[in-house]
N, C-alpha and C positions, 0 to 999 in steps of 0.2 A: 317592388315596383316593376320588375322585369317583365311581368306578364301583362302589363297595361299598355294600351296603344299610345303612340305619340300624339299629343294634342298640338305640339308646335315643333317644327323642324326648320332649321336654317342651314342652307347648303352653300358652301363656297362664297360666303358673303365678303365682298370687298367694298370699302368706302374710301374714296379719294376726295380730298379737298384741294382746291387751287388756291395757292397763297402767292404772295409777292416773291417768295423764294423758290417757287415751283410747285410741283404736285406733292401734297402730303398724304401718304397712304396710312390711314388710321387702322382700318380692319383689313386683314390679309387672308383671304380664303378661309374665313372662320366658319366652323361647323358646330352646331349644338342641337340638342333635342330636349323636350320636356314632356314627360308622360302625364296622362290624365291623373289628377289627384296628387301629383308630385309637387314638392316644394324645393326649389333649386335656387342657390345663391350664386351671384357673379361678383367677384371682387377684382381688384386691380388698382394700380397707382392712379392718382389724379391725372386726368388728361389721356388715359390709356384708351378711352373709347367706350366706356360703359354706357353713358347716356346716348351716344350715337347708336350703339347696338340696340338699346331699348326702343329708341324712336323707330328704327328700321323694323324691328320685330312687331311693333304695334301699328305699322303702316303710316306713321307720321313722317317718315323720311324714306327715300328710296335708295337702295344700295347702288353703287356703281356697277356691280355685277353680282350674280348669285340669286338664290330663290328662298323665299319665306313661305311656308305652308302652315296655316292655322286651321285646325278642325277639318283637314282634308282639302282646304281651299288655298290655292296659290295666289299670292298677291300680284304676280306678274300678269300684265294685260288688263287688270281691273281698272275701270274708269274711276276718276276721283269720287264721283257720287256713289258708285257701287262699293268702293273701299270704305268710304265714310259710313255707309249703312252697315256693312259687315262689321266694321270696328265697333260701332255702337252696340251691336247685338252680341258679339263674341269675345271682345277684349275689354277688360277693365284696366284703368290706369290710376296709380297713386304716385304722385311726384314728391320731391323734397319740399316744394312749396305747394300748399294745398290748392291754390287757384280756385277758391270758392268765390262766388259772386257776392260782393259786399252788401248789395241792396236786397238780397234774397235771404230768407231765413234758412236755418239748417234743413228744415223739411223741404223747402222749395228748391234748394240746391240739389238735393237727392232726387227730387221729382223730375228734374230737367231731362236726364237721359231717357226716362220713360216717356215723357211727353214727345221728345224727338222721335222715339220709336213708334209713336202713334197711339199710345195708351191714353185713356180718358183721364181727366184731372182727378176724378175719384179713385180710379185704379192706381194711378201714380202715387197719390197721397197715402193710400192704404199700404202699399209696398214700402214706401219711404218710412212710414211710422213703424212698421215691423223691423226694418233694418236699424232704425234709431234705437229701438228697444234692444236689439241684438248687440249693438256696440255700446250700450249703457248710457244713452243720451236721450231717452224718451222725454225726460223732463226739461230738455233744452231745445226741443224741436222748433220753437217759435223765436229762438234767439238768432240775432244776426251774427255773422262771423266775428265782428269786432267785440261782441259780448261773450265770446268763447275763449278759453285758454288755447295755447298752441296745440296741446295734446287733444283737446276736444275738437278743434278744427280738423286735425288730421284724422280723427275717428270719423268725422262727417265725410271726409274725402274717401275713406275706406268704404263707408256705406254707399256713397255715390258710385264707386267703382263696381260694387256688387249688385246694384239695383236691377240691372238687366240680365242677371244670371249668366255672366260671361263664362266662357270655357276656360279662360286663363286671365289672371291679373298680373300685370307688369308693374312692379313697384321700384321706382328709381330713388334710392336713398330715402326711404319713407320716414326714417327717424333722424335724418341728418340735421334738422333744425330744432330738435328736442333735447332737453336735458336727459341725463342718464336714466333717472327714475321714470320719467314720462315715456322715454323711448322704450324702456323695458316693458312697460304696460302695453304699449302699442304692439311690440313683438309678440307678447302673450296673446293679444287679440288676433293677430294674423295666424298664429299657429292653431288657435282655437277654431277659427273660421275654416282653415284648411282641414282640420281633423273631422269636422262635422259635415263637410260637403265634399263634392267631387271636383271642386274648383282647384285648378293648378295655380301655383305662384312662382314667378321668376323675379327674384329680388336682387337688384344691384345695390351693394352696400359695402361700406368700409368697416362696418361693425362686425368684429370677428365672432362675438358671441351669437349674434343673429345668424351669421353665415354658418357657424359650426353646428347649429341646431337644425339646419335644413337637411333634407334627405340626401342631397348631393351638393358639393361645393365646387364651383368652377372659378377659374381665374383667367383674365385676359393678359396674355404675355406676348409682347411683340406682335400684336394684332391678331393673335389666334387664341383659341380656348385650350386651357390646360385643366384637366380634371384631377382633383385630389382623390386619392384612394385611401379609404379608412381601413 
């Protein structure tokens, strides 16, 4: 991976939260990078700041200080509208909770980011169908989320994250709500998708098996990144 360009860099990221007891500094001059096509895990104890970091890297939250650059574009100074447009095109998200819209079918949930990006309904439907086939759910495309198992819902969420061909997918505890067997199948899907595409993955996870199979393993310790050396 050393010869590949960075698709994401975070430099001197600090995030403070004001509490009743004063200022809580969660991230402290944190630095990390992800290369194109790379699969990187981030682990750490509960409450250490993994989700906070993922939200900052995806432009869902702003750091107290520091800079995030994705695909050569710095988030600093971008308007809310410009950042939302950039995020929709360049960054995919998979969360612990799938956040599918319950009144929309699997197909329609995946179509939504394409529609927001300005694609026609027909274009969006064709792309969504291809992705549903890729994640093994072509025969479930017209089912509502409540008609799908937890693993199926999360696979729909993965397909939704990929529909706009993002440069990087940020996955925050993607198998955290799944049983061991279902979680393992989801992990296999993520590695398969990474192997056959140039999409990078940054995965925050407590699952040591998932973390250990990534190209690099990072850990947040005392607000900073520590890298495991294999």
